[in-house]
C-alpha positions, 0 to 999 in steps of 0.5 A: 500500500505505501510501497516505494517504487522507482516511478514514485521516487522519480516523479517526486524528485521531478516535481521538487526540481520543477518547483525549485527552478520555478522559484529561482526563475521568479526571484531572477525576474523580481531582481530584474524588475527592481533593477529597472525600477531603480534605474528609472528607465523611461517606458519601463513600468512604474520606475519610468513614470515615477522617476519622470513624475518626481519634481526636481529640487529646483521646481519645489517652492516654499508656501506660506499661509495668508493671515487673512484668508488662510490660503497657502500662497508662494513665499516669493511672488505672492499676489493678493487674494482680493480681500482688502486687508490682504498683506500681499501686493497686487 
């Protein structure tokens, strides 16, 4: 009933080897995807879009809150919100 035959042993070994090789292949694919995402190559999945969408430090601007209306305006070059007591020109 629970006898071990050569066929059963070979089949079990074949299944183990196939599963093992499958996991190795998946690991290599994940490593390749991670490398592409780190490089930020354009047109290659999330890595390319995320790298292109991230603003450069020159594009980032500090904001300050208007004491009258509470809206956030650029720290340099802010314009009036239209209220009479607005501290910003224009």
